[in-house]
C-alpha positions as CSV (number, residue, x, y, z in Angstrom):
1,M,-11.6,-21.2,-51.0
2,S,-13.2,-20.0,-47.8
3,L,-15.3,-23.1,-47.6
4,A,-12.3,-25.4,-47.8
5,Q,-10.5,-23.4,-45.2
6,S,-13.5,-23.4,-42.8
7,I,-13.3,-27.2,-42.7
8,G,-9.6,-27.3,-42.1
9,M,-8.4,-27.9,-45.6
10,T,-5.8,-25.9,-47.5
11,P,-7.2,-24.9,-50.9
12,I,-4.8,-24.4,-53.9
13,D,-5.7,-22.1,-56.8
14,V,-4.7,-24.3,-59.8
15,G,-5.4,-21.6,-62.3
16,P,-8.0,-21.2,-65.1
17,L,-10.9,-23.6,-65.7
18,S,-8.8,-25.3,-68.4
19,A,-6.8,-27.0,-65.6
20,A,-10.0,-28.9,-64.7
21,R,-9.1,-31.4,-67.5
22,Y,-6.1,-32.7,-65.4
23,L,-7.9,-32.5,-62.0
24,D,-10.8,-34.6,-63.4
25,G,-8.3,-37.2,-64.6
26,M,-6.9,-37.4,-61.1
27,A,-10.3,-37.7,-59.5
28,Y,-11.3,-40.5,-62.0
29,L,-8.1,-42.4,-61.1
30,N,-8.7,-42.0,-57.4
31,I,-12.3,-43.3,-57.7
32,G,-11.2,-46.2,-59.8
33,L,-8.5,-47.2,-57.3
34,N,-10.9,-47.0,-54.4
35,A,-13.5,-49.1,-56.2
36,K,-11.1,-51.8,-57.4
37,N,-9.3,-52.2,-54.1
38,G,-12.1,-51.6,-51.6
39,W,-10.2,-48.6,-50.2
40,N,-11.6,-45.9,-48.0
41,W,-13.7,-43.5,-50.0
42,T,-12.4,-40.5,-48.0
43,S,-8.9,-40.8,-49.6
44,A,-7.5,-37.8,-51.4
45,W,-4.4,-36.6,-53.2
46,K,-1.7,-35.0,-51.1
47,L,0.5,-32.5,-52.8
48,E,4.0,-31.9,-51.3
49,P,6.2,-28.9,-52.1
């Protein structure tokens, strides 16, 4: 978390390693959308409260 904060990001603790299953799916979707549409590879998910 310190690394993410040191580069200006806001890390979020999403719980145990079992949560990785859902995060991996989000990453796969993001990569697929970028590749298919020629979008910027620096895109990310933004979570709103």
